[in-house]
KEKE-469510 format. One record per residue: residue number from 1; residue in three letters; x, y, z of N, C-alpha, C, O in turn. Coordinates in nm, 2 decimals, always signed. Layout:
[atom NUM; ALA; [X; Y; Z]; [X; Y; Z]; [X; Y; Z]; [X; Y; Z]]
...
***
This chain:
[atom 1; MET; [-2.08; -4.74; -2.52]; [-2.11; -4.77; -2.65]; [-1.98; -4.82; -2.77]; [-1.88; -4.75; -2.77]]
[atom 2; GLY; [-1.99; -4.88; -2.82]; [-1.92; -4.92; -2.97]; [-1.89; -4.82; -3.04]; [-1.91; -4.70; -3.02]]
[atom 3; LYS; [-1.82; -4.89; -3.12]; [-1.70; -4.82; -3.26]; [-1.81; -4.78; -3.35]; [-1.86; -4.88; -3.41]]
[atom 4; ARG; [-1.84; -4.69; -3.38]; [-1.88; -4.64; -3.53]; [-1.81; -4.73; -3.66]; [-1.69; -4.74; -3.67]]
[atom 5; LYS; [-1.90; -4.79; -3.76]; [-1.89; -4.86; -3.86]; [-1.85; -4.72; -3.99]; [-1.93; -4.64; -4.05]]
[atom 6; LYS; [-1.72; -4.73; -4.01]; [-1.68; -4.58; -4.10]; [-1.69; -4.64; -4.24]; [-1.62; -4.73; -4.27]]
[atom 7; TYR; [-1.79; -4.55; -4.35]; [-1.77; -4.56; -4.45]; [-1.70; -4.43; -4.54]; [-1.74; -4.31; -4.53]]
[atom 8; HIS; [-1.62; -4.46; -4.61]; [-1.53; -4.37; -4.71]; [-1.61; -4.34; -4.84]; [-1.70; -4.42; -4.87]]
[atom 9; VAL; [-1.61; -4.25; -4.91]; [-1.66; -4.24; -5.03]; [-1.56; -4.08; -5.12]; [-1.56; -3.96; -5.12]]
[atom 10; THR; [-1.50; -4.20; -5.21]; [-1.38; -4.12; -5.27]; [-1.36; -4.17; -5.42]; [-1.41; -4.27; -5.48]]
[atom 11; PRO; [-1.26; -4.05; -5.47]; [-1.28; -4.05; -5.61]; [-1.16; -4.19; -5.64]; [-1.06; -4.24; -5.57]]
[atom 12; THR; [-1.21; -4.24; -5.77]; [-1.07; -4.33; -5.85]; [-1.10; -4.28; -5.98]; [-1.14; -4.17; -6.00]]
[atom 13; ASP; [-1.07; -4.38; -6.06]; [-1.03; -4.31; -6.21]; [-1.15; -4.34; -6.32]; [-1.17; -4.29; -6.43]]
[atom 14; GLU; [-1.23; -4.44; -6.23]; [-1.34; -4.45; -6.33]; [-1.47; -4.44; -6.25]; [-1.56; -4.51; -6.27]]
[atom 15; GLY; [-1.46; -4.32; -6.11]; [-1.60; -4.30; -6.10]; [-1.58; -4.25; -5.97]; [-1.55; -4.13; -5.97]]
[atom 16; TRP; [-1.60; -4.29; -5.81]; [-1.68; -4.33; -5.69]; [-1.64; -4.41; -5.66]; [-1.65; -4.49; -5.75]]
[atom 17; LYS; [-1.58; -4.47; -5.52]; [-1.63; -4.56; -5.42]; [-1.62; -4.59; -5.33]; [-1.51; -4.55; -5.30]]
[atom 18; VAL; [-1.68; -4.67; -5.21]; [-1.77; -4.68; -5.10]; [-1.72; -4.76; -5.02]; [-1.79; -4.86; -5.01]]
[atom 19; LYS; [-1.58; -4.77; -4.94]; [-1.50; -4.85; -4.87]; [-1.52; -4.80; -4.74]; [-1.53; -4.68; -4.70]]
[atom 20; ALA; [-1.52; -4.95; -4.67]; [-1.51; -4.94; -4.50]; [-1.43; -4.91; -4.46]; [-1.34; -4.99; -4.49]]
[atom 21; GLU; [-1.36; -4.80; -4.36]; [-1.25; -4.80; -4.31]; [-1.17; -4.94; -4.26]; [-1.25; -5.02; -4.21]]
[atom 22; ALA; [-1.07; -4.97; -4.26]; [-0.97; -5.09; -4.24]; [-1.04; -5.21; -4.32]; [-1.02; -5.33; -4.30]]
[atom 23; SER; [-1.12; -5.15; -4.44]; [-1.11; -5.28; -4.51]; [-1.03; -5.30; -4.64]; [-0.99; -5.20; -4.69]]
[atom 24; SER; [-1.01; -5.38; -4.70]; [-0.86; -5.38; -4.82]; [-0.92; -5.39; -4.92]; [-0.84; -5.39; -5.01]]
[atom 25; ARG; [-1.04; -5.39; -4.96]; [-1.15; -5.45; -5.09]; [-1.24; -5.28; -5.07]; [-1.25; -5.22; -4.96]]
[atom 26; ALA; [-1.31; -5.22; -5.20]; [-1.41; -5.14; -5.20]; [-1.56; -5.24; -5.16]; [-1.58; -5.36; -5.19]]
[atom 27; SER; [-1.64; -5.13; -5.09]; [-1.79; -5.21; -5.12]; [-1.84; -5.23; -5.26]; [-1.89; -5.32; -5.32]]
[atom 28; SER; [-1.79; -5.08; -5.28]; [-1.88; -5.10; -5.39]; [-1.85; -4.93; -5.50]; [-1.87; -4.82; -5.45]]
[atom 29; THR; [-1.83; -4.96; -5.60]; [-1.80; -4.85; -5.70]; [-1.90; -4.79; -5.79]; [-1.99; -4.87; -5.82]]
[atom 30; HIS; [-1.90; -4.72; -5.83]; [-1.99; -4.62; -5.91]; [-1.97; -4.48; -5.97]; [-1.90; -4.39; -5.92]]
[atom 31; LYS; [-2.04; -4.46; -6.11]; [-2.00; -4.40; -6.21]; [-2.05; -4.25; -6.13]; [-1.99; -4.16; -6.19]]
[atom 32; THR; [-2.11; -4.20; -6.04]; [-2.14; -4.10; -5.98]; [-2.13; -4.08; -5.83]; [-2.17; -4.16; -5.75]]
[atom 33; LYS; [-2.05; -3.95; -5.81]; [-2.00; -3.93; -5.64]; [-2.20; -3.94; -5.56]; [-2.23; -4.02; -5.47]]
[atom 34; ALA; [-2.29; -3.86; -5.62]; [-2.42; -3.91; -5.57]; [-2.45; -4.07; -5.57]; [-2.47; -4.13; -5.47]]
[atom 35; GLU; [-2.45; -4.12; -5.66]; [-2.50; -4.30; -5.64]; [-2.36; -4.35; -5.54]; [-2.37; -4.47; -5.49]]
[atom 36; ALA; [-2.27; -4.32; -5.51]; [-2.19; -4.33; -5.40]; [-2.25; -4.27; -5.29]; [-2.27; -4.34; -5.19]]
[atom 37; ILE; [-2.27; -4.19; -5.29]; [-2.31; -4.15; -5.13]; [-2.41; -4.22; -5.07]; [-2.40; -4.28; -4.96]]
[atom 38; THR; [-2.56; -4.22; -5.16]; [-2.68; -4.30; -5.15]; [-2.62; -4.41; -5.06]; [-2.62; -4.40; -4.94]]
[atom 39; ARG; [-2.57; -4.54; -5.18]; [-2.50; -4.68; -5.12]; [-2.41; -4.62; -4.98]; [-2.39; -4.70; -4.89]]
[atom 40; ALA; [-2.37; -4.53; -4.97]; [-2.21; -4.54; -4.83]; [-2.34; -4.48; -4.70]; [-2.31; -4.50; -4.58]]
[atom 41; LYS; [-2.47; -4.41; -4.75]; [-2.56; -4.40; -4.59]; [-2.66; -4.56; -4.59]; [-2.68; -4.61; -4.48]]
[atom 42; GLU; [-2.72; -4.62; -4.75]; [-2.76; -4.73; -4.67]; [-2.69; -4.79; -4.59]; [-2.72; -4.82; -4.48]]
[atom 43; LEU; [-2.56; -4.82; -4.67]; [-2.47; -4.91; -4.57]; [-2.48; -4.86; -4.39]; [-2.54; -4.91; -4.30]]
[atom 44; ALA; [-2.41; -4.74; -4.39]; [-2.42; -4.69; -4.26]; [-2.53; -4.71; -4.18]; [-2.51; -4.76; -4.07]]
[atom 45; LYS; [-2.66; -4.68; -4.22]; [-2.77; -4.68; -4.13]; [-2.86; -4.79; -4.09]; [-2.97; -4.80; -4.03]]
[atom 46; ALA; [-2.74; -4.92; -4.16]; [-2.77; -5.04; -4.15]; [-2.71; -5.09; -4.06]; [-2.73; -5.21; -4.03]]
[atom 47; GLN; [-2.62; -4.98; -4.00]; [-2.57; -5.01; -3.85]; [-2.59; -4.99; -3.71]; [-2.60; -4.87; -3.68]]
[atom 48; ARG; [-2.60; -5.06; -3.62]; [-2.59; -4.99; -3.50]; [-2.58; -4.81; -3.49]; [-2.66; -4.72; -3.49]]
[atom 49; LEU; [-2.40; -4.80; -3.49]; [-2.33; -4.69; -3.52]; [-2.30; -4.67; -3.66]; [-2.23; -4.77; -3.69]]
[atom 50; GLY; [-2.32; -4.60; -3.76]; [-2.21; -4.60; -3.89]; [-2.27; -4.46; -3.90]; [-2.37; -4.40; -3.87]]
[atom 51; GLN; [-2.12; -4.40; -3.97]; [-2.11; -4.29; -4.04]; [-2.06; -4.32; -4.20]; [-2.02; -4.43; -4.25]]
[atom 52; VAL; [-2.07; -4.17; -4.28]; [-2.05; -4.18; -4.37]; [-1.91; -4.07; -4.38]; [-1.91; -4.00; -4.28]]
[atom 53; ILE; [-1.80; -4.04; -4.47]; [-1.66; -3.94; -4.45]; [-1.69; -3.94; -4.62]; [-1.65; -4.03; -4.70]]
[atom 54; ILE; [-1.77; -3.81; -4.67]; [-1.74; -3.79; -4.81]; [-1.63; -3.70; -4.87]; [-1.62; -3.59; -4.83]]
[atom 55; HIS; [-1.56; -3.75; -4.94]; [-1.40; -3.69; -5.00]; [-1.40; -3.59; -5.13]; [-1.43; -3.59; -5.25]]
[atom 56; LYS; [-1.38; -3.53; -5.08]; [-1.35; -3.44; -5.20]; [-1.29; -3.46; -5.35]; [-1.34; -3.58; -5.36]]
[atom 57; MET; [-1.25; -3.45; -5.44]; [-1.16; -3.49; -5.54]; [-0.98; -3.51; -5.50]; [-0.92; -3.61; -5.51]]
[atom 58; ASP; [-0.93; -3.43; -5.46]; [-0.87; -3.34; -5.36]; [-0.81; -3.44; -5.27]; [-0.70; -3.44; -5.23]]
[atom 59; GLY; [-0.90; -3.55; -5.24]; [-0.91; -3.65; -5.13]; [-0.98; -3.57; -4.98]; [-1.07; -3.62; -4.92]]
[atom 60; THR; [-0.92; -3.45; -4.96]; [-0.99; -3.40; -4.84]; [-1.15; -3.37; -4.80]; [-1.24; -3.35; -4.88]]
[atom 61; ILE; [-1.18; -3.39; -4.65]; [-1.33; -3.43; -4.61]; [-1.37; -3.33; -4.66]; [-1.31; -3.22; -4.67]]
[atom 62; GLN; [-1.53; -3.36; -4.72]; [-1.60; -3.22; -4.74]; [-1.71; -3.27; -4.68]; [-1.80; -3.21; -4.73]]
[atom 63; THR; [-1.76; -3.34; -4.60]; [-1.90; -3.33; -4.52]; [-1.90; -3.48; -4.44]; [-1.82; -3.56; -4.49]]
[atom 64; GLU; [-1.95; -3.51; -4.35]; [-1.99; -3.63; -4.27]; [-2.09; -3.64; -4.22]; [-2.17; -3.55; -4.18]]
[atom 65; TYR; [-2.11; -3.77; -4.20]; [-2.34; -3.82; -4.17]; [-2.25; -3.91; -4.08]; [-2.15; -3.98; -4.09]]
[atom 66; THR; [-2.35; -3.87; -3.97]; [-2.36; -4.02; -3.85]; [-2.52; -4.07; -3.85]; [-2.62; -4.02; -3.89]]
[atom 67; TYR; [-2.50; -4.20; -3.80]; [-2.62; -4.23; -3.83]; [-2.59; -4.33; -3.68]; [-2.49; -4.39; -3.65]]
[atom 68; GLY; [-2.76; -4.32; -3.60]; [-2.72; -4.42; -3.47]; [-2.78; -4.40; -3.34]; [-2.87; -4.31; -3.34]]
[atom 69; GLU; [-2.74; -4.45; -3.22]; [-2.72; -4.38; -3.15]; [-2.64; -4.21; -3.13]; [-2.54; -4.17; -3.19]]
[atom 70; ASP; [-2.75; -4.15; -3.02]; [-2.65; -4.02; -3.01]; [-2.49; -4.05; -2.91]; [-2.47; -4.12; -2.81]]
[atom 71; PRO; [-2.39; -3.97; -2.99]; [-2.23; -3.99; -2.91]; [-2.23; -3.93; -2.80]; [-2.14; -3.96; -2.73]]
[atom 72; TYR; [-2.32; -3.84; -2.75]; [-2.34; -3.75; -2.64]; [-2.48; -3.74; -2.57]; [-2.56; -3.65; -2.59]]
[atom 73; PRO; [-2.49; -3.83; -2.51]; [-2.63; -3.85; -2.41]; [-2.65; -3.77; -2.31]; [-2.56; -3.72; -2.24]]
[atom 74; PRO; [-2.78; -3.75; -2.32]; [-2.83; -3.64; -2.23]; [-2.74; -3.65; -2.10]; [-2.69; -3.75; -2.05]]
[atom 75; GLU; [-2.74; -3.53; -2.07]; [-2.72; -3.52; -1.87]; [-2.83; -3.56; -1.82]; [-2.94; -3.58; -1.85]]
[atom 76; GLY; [-2.76; -3.57; -1.70]; [-2.87; -3.56; -1.59]; [-2.89; -3.70; -1.55]; [-2.98; -3.73; -1.46]]
***
């Protein structure tokens, strides 16, 4: 199984940004956190293995969503 493409939703001085992990630039910027989360989910769902990591204003992780194949296949 390949690596998950991770998108972080983080605060900026102007609002919220969506940035792919290991990317040097933001994928998009938004006025509200809700708009940024919606865009991040769209990007993650378009990947075979995607993940959205949403941060609080203080930078700590609030929640995560994963999309694509189950990382823990059934046994048997």
